[in-house]
N, C-alpha and C positions, 0 to 999 in steps of 0.2 A: 512742402513735402505735400506728394499726393498723397490720396488716400489711399494707394495699389499701395506706394513705398508706405506706408500706415501698418498695412496690413502686414505686408513681412515681414519689417523690423519686428510686429509685435507675432509675429510666425517663431522666427528665431530666435527671441529673448523668451517665449511659450517652452522649450525642449525641455524636458526632465528625466532628470534616468533618476536610477535605482538601484541601487547592487544587493543579492540576497546572498547566502548561502543553503545551499541543499542538504538542510540537513533529517536524519532519521525519521522525526516528528513528522515534515509535510510529507516523505512517501506513502507508495500505497505497497501492499504485500510484491511486488515484481523490480520492488525499490526504485520506483521516479515517481519522479514529483506528479502529488493530484491535478487529478486538469483541473478540477474545479477550481484549485488553490492558486494554479497558473493565472485563471481567468479573472480570479479575483483580484490578486498582484498588480493585471495589465487594467482590471477596470478603475482603481484606485490610480493609476503613475497618470492614467489615461485624463480624467476629473478633474486631476492637478493640474495637468495640462492647457485642457481645457479653462479653467477658471484663470491659469495664468493670462495664455491669450486673451479669454474678452472682460478678466475684472471684474464681471457678472457672477452673478446664479445661474447655475446649469446645472443640469439633470439628464441621466445616460436613457434612449430612448432606444436602443437598439447596437447591437455588436452583430458583426459579420466577418464573415472567412476567417475562421480561428484554423490557422492552418499550424499542426504539430509537428512541422514537419522530421525531429528529431527526438529522442525520446530524451529526458532532465532528471539524471541520477542522480542519486545521494551521493555527497562527498566533491560537485564540482562547483562553481560560483557561477549564480547567475545575474545579469544586469540588463535590464530595462529601459528601456529607449521609447520615450513618446513623442512626438509630433504633428503638430495641426499638419494637414495631408488638403483639406478642403474646406472651401468656406463656403455658406448659404449665406440666408439672408438671415436667418437667425438660430441657424444653428451651424454645428465645425462637427468633421469627423479628422479621429486622432489616430495612426497607426503608433500603434506598440510593438517593439520586436524584443525578443528574447535570445539575446547570445547568452554563448556558454564556455565556459575554462575549466580548463581543468585545473585544479589546485597545486599540481607538481609541472606544470609545465605550460606555454606561452601559446598552443592551440586555442583559436577561439573560432565558437559559429555558430550561425543562426538555426536557433532548436524551434522558434513558435514566431508567429507574425500571425496582428489580427486586428480589426477596422472597432471603433467603435463613436455612433452618432453622438455627440451632445445637442442639447437647446436650451437658449437660453431662456430665464425666466425670468418676468416679473414678479413683489411681493405678492399678488394675489396670482400666482402658481402659470397665469401670460405668456405665450413665445414673444419673446420681445427681440428686434436687431441685435446680434450678437455681437458687430461691431461699433456699437453705441460710444463705448467707454473708449475709444482706439484711438 
């Protein structure tokens, strides 16, 4: 199997999802999810995805282009999906989407999307090849 095939296989195997109910304790005075809470959830899931992809120590080094396309209201279900979208020598970019669905409807739509860059590090916290264990 070629290195590219191994990387593609690792990308597919690392797709990560998480489902959250938007409860009143997570919303602001507009009854929508705090942006910081959404970012925390996204970064956590991106970390899980990057770790599953590389099976190495990884750290967040950058967030980019976080787009809140729709408000995330209380009383809905949020499904977060993280996937590796780009692989470099020591880093990878994880794209995280938040899709919403109403509790009592089958309607589902994209509410938020963002990119998180992770770097693989050694025990001494120096960047190392992110695909070394693939």
